N, C-alpha and C positions, 0 to 999 in steps of 0.2 A: 697756309694759315699765317696770320699776322705774327703769332708767337714764334713760328718757325723762322720768319725773317729776322725777328729781333735776336733770336738765339744765334742765327748764322752770323750776324754782324758782331755779336758779342764774343763769339768763339773763334773768329777768323784768325786772330793772332795765335791763339793757343793751339788750334788744329794744324796751322801751317808750319809750326815749329821754327818760325823766323828767329834768327840769332839776334837781330837788332832790338827785339821787344824786351823791355825791362821786366824783371820779376814782379815788380809792384803793379805794372800795367796788366800783366797776364792774370795775376791774382785778383785784381779788381774786376776784370772782365768776367772771370769764372764765377766769382761771388754774385755778381749781378745776374748772370745767366741762371745760376741755381735758384736765386731768389725769384726770378720770373716763373720758374717751374713750380716753386712752392706756392706762389700766388695763384697759378693755374689759369684755366680758361673758362671757368663757369660763368654763365649768364644768369638769366631768370626765366621762369616759366611764362607761357603766354598770359597776358593780362585779361583777356576776354575769352569766353567760351559759350557755346550753345548750352541750353539747359540740359540737365541730365536726362537721358533717355530712360523710360520707365520699364521696370520689370525685366531686366536683361539677365540671362544666364550665360556665364563665361567660364570656359575651362582653361586652366593654366597648366601647361605641360612643363614640369620642372626638369632641369637638366640632371638633378640628382640630389635628393633630400638629405643624403648623408654628408654632403659638403656644406660648409657654412655659407658660402656665396649663393649657391642655388636655393638653399632653404630660405635665405634672407630675401631673395627676389620674390619668391612665392608668398611669403608672409606679408611683404609690403604690398604686393598685388591684392591680397585679400583686404588689407587695410584701406587701400584706395577704392576698391570696388564697394566696400561697405559705405564709405563716404558718399559714393555716387548712388547708393541705394540698390546695388545689384547683388546677386549671388555669384560667388566665384568658387569653383571647385578645383582643387589642386590634385594632380596625379603625377606620380613619380616616374620619370624616365630612367632612373637608376643608372645614370652614366652609360646608358646603352648596353648594359650587361644583358645577355640573352635577348638582344633586339628590343631593349626596353623602350626606346624612343618610339618605334613603330607600334608596339603594343599599346603604349599610352595614347598615342594619337588615334588608334582605332577605337579605343574605349571612349575617347572624347567624341569622335564622330558618331558613334552609336547613340549618344545622348542627344544628338541634333541640337547643339547649343546655338546661341545667338552669335558667338564668336569664340575663337581659340587663340591663345597666346602661346607661341613657341619660344621658350626661354633658353638661350645660350647653347643651342646645338643647331647644326646647319640643315638647310632645306634638303640637301642631297641625301641625308640619312633617312628621310621620311617622304621621299618624292612621290611614290604612289599614293600615299595617304593624303598628301597636300593636293594632288590632282583630284582626288575624290572630294575633298572639301570644296574645291573650286566648282566641281560639277554640281554639288549639292547647294551651292550658294552660301556656304558658311564662311564668313570673313576670317582671315588669319593675319595676325601681326607677328612679325619676328623681332625679338629683342635681343641684342648682343649676339647676333647670328649672321648668316650669309644666305642670300636668296639663291635659287638654283641658276638663274641667269648669270649672276656674278661668279658662281663656281664653274660656269661653262658646261653644265650638264642638262640644260633645258630652259624652258621659259620661266619668267618670274611667277612664283606661286604664292608670294605674300601679297594679299589683296589690299591690305591696309599699310601704307608706307610708314616707316619709323624714321622721322627726321629728328636727330638728336639736338642739332643747333644749326645756326647759319653756316658754321664752318664744318660741320659733320652732317652732311645731308642724307646719308644712308648708312646701311650696315657695313658695306665695304670700306667706306671712309672711316667709320668708327674703329674698325680693327687696325687699319693701316695707321691711323692716328695714335692708337693705343701703343703700338710698337714703336712709333717714332718718339713719343714722349719718354718711353723707357730708355731708348738709345740716347736721347738728348740729355737725360739726367746723368747717365754715366759719363758722357762726353764732358759735361759741365763740371761735375763733381771731381773728375780726375784731372782737370786742367788740360784736357785734350790729349791725355796719354794713358792708355789702359790696355791691359792684357786680360781678356775676358773668356770665361767658360760660360757658354750659353746653354739653355735648356728650353727649347720650344717644342710644342706639340706637333704631331703629324697625323695624317689620315683624315683631316677635317679642313675644308677650305678656309675657314676663319683663322685657323692657325697659320696658314700660308700668308694671308694678308698681314697678320700681326708681325710675322717674321720679316716680311718684305719692308714694312715700315721701320722696324728696328735696324735691319741691314742697311737701308738707305741712310738713316741717321748716323750710324757708326761709320759707314763708308765715306762720309763727308769729313771725317776726322783722320788726318794722315797718320797720326801716331796712336790710333786705337786699333787693336788687333784681336780678333776672335781666335783664341789658341786651341779651343776644343768645343765641339757641339755634342750635347747629350740629349738627343731627341726622345720623345715618349708618345705613347697613346694613353688614353684614359685608363685602360686596364693595367698599364705598367706602373701606375702610381699607388699601388698597394703598399702599406708599411713594410719596409725592408724588402721591397719588390725589385723587379728588374731595373727600373730606372734609378733608384737610389744607389744600387750596387754599381751601376755604370758611372754614376756621378763620383762615387768613391774612387774608382779607377782613374777617372779624369783628373781628380785632385792630386792623386799620387804621381801621375805622369807630368803634371804641369804645376809644380810647387811655386813657380814664379807668377802664377795668375793672381791678379790683385782685385778682380771682380768675378763673382758668380751671379749670373742673372737668369731669372725665369719670370714669366708674366703673372703667375697666380700664386696666392697663398696656399692653395692645395699642395703645390710642390714643397713648400716650406714646412707646412704643418702636418697634413694627412700622410704625405709620402715620406716625411722625415728628412727633407733636404737640408734644412737649416741645422739640424742636429748633426747630420753627416759632415757638413763643413766644419762645425765646431770640433767634432771628434777627430777630424783629420789633422788638426793642428795648423791648418792653413790660415794665413793672415788676410785672405781675400775678403772683401766686403760683399755681403750677401744683399742682392737687390731683388726684391719681390714685387708683388703687385696685387691690387684690388682694394686692400684696406679693411680686411675682415678683423673681427675682435681677436681671434687667436693670433693672426699675423701681427697685429699691432702690439700685442702683449710680448711677442718675440722681439719687436723693436725696442720695447722698454727693457727687456732682458739683455739686449746687446747681441742676440743671435742673428737678427736681421738688421743690417745697417740702415736701410731705407726701403720704403715702398716707392719705387721709381715712378709708378703711375697708379692712380686710384681715382675712383669716383664714388659718390654716395650711392650705394646699391639700391636704396629705396626710391631714389629719384627716377631710375629707369622704369620702375613698376608704375609709379604714379603717372609718368609720361605715357606709358602704354595705354593706361585706362583713359587718359585724356584723348589720345588719338582715336581709340575705339569709339568714344562718345561722339567725336566729330564725324566719324564714319556713319554711325547710327543716325545722325542728324543731317546726313548728306552734305557734309562740309569736308574740305580737304585737310590732310595732315599739315601741321605747322611745326616750326622749330621749337624745341622744348627747353633750351638753355643749358643742356648737359655739357659738361666739359671734363678736363683731366686736371689733377693736382699731383704733386709729389709730397711725401711725408717722411720725416725722420723724427728723432727724439725731441727736437726743438721746434718743429714746424708741423702744424695740423694734426698733432697727436691728441686724441681725446683726453680730457682732464682726469678720467678715471679708468683703471684697468677693466678689461672685459667688455669694452665698447668698440664697435666698428667706427670707421671714419664717418663723421657726420658733417655735411656741408654747412657752411656759415649762412647759406641762403635758406630761408625758412620756406622751402618750396611747398610743404604741406599746406600751410596757411594760405599761400598764394593760389594754389590750385582750388582750395575750398572756396576762397573768395571769388575766383573766376567762375566756378561752378554754381555759386549762389547757395552753398550748403553750410557756410560757416564764416 
């Protein structure tokens, strides 16, 4: 992506550790690189659209309604579907506890809907159900997820492509880019010199792509080092659960760590990661992601230093509804203008507490105008 090339040029001197570079030049380059990340990569939604298809019934499989992020995606999906004139039913995948994803998908299939949205969990966790959807001719779009062919476990089973932007053409590119933006933020903020404790998920292909993007970005900085990894699965993220206890141990073993990074506010808020870092007495900067209201409130409180990567969660949902409408009208998916931004107390933080990150792009109005509904 173009942003990556800009950052590479801006950070070359900082990451190479060249003795001939002046402090002022390095500082200027780092500031410019961070500002590019705060500026972000957002575009605009498509300007034109086919007319809204009539009378559609859509089922939205939520990754887990007890998390702010998953609940927000579903609520925005209902808002967008209402604007389109459709009925949208939300069913809770419950973070896959007791095979919640497969159970939710089977419930949706039994209703024989016009389409299904799979939100933020991978194809491989519900592969038999997606194969059944394909056999029944029920279109499925995956949002913030990974298709089975990308995971290497079978053919593509998402029948409606999700194209986030020109630079992010599919779900694999989305997750890799998410991780890269996170790594680029730490590289730029640290001036190319960081000791990092990381906490990435495992057991889901999308987490692998996210970590791959992060590792590649950090690997391009000669003086950035991951001193400890504290992996997790979704079931590990219970309050005071296995993951946060492992995080406490890592903080004790690595008192020299100056960054603690994870990709989601669920780690910071629901699992108690931000509080654990504070209580440990560590001076490490906490870098989180997504931009939920509880996460941003911790940025205000100083428990999170920055959201290294975030997007307006509602935009994903409106984009998914737009792509489905194109499918119903026998038109191909198109780029939706979605990108990444970084957030700290001085950049992109909502003016009021209790609010999630909201894009400066008025995508709702732009979608409604394209749809001819407002």
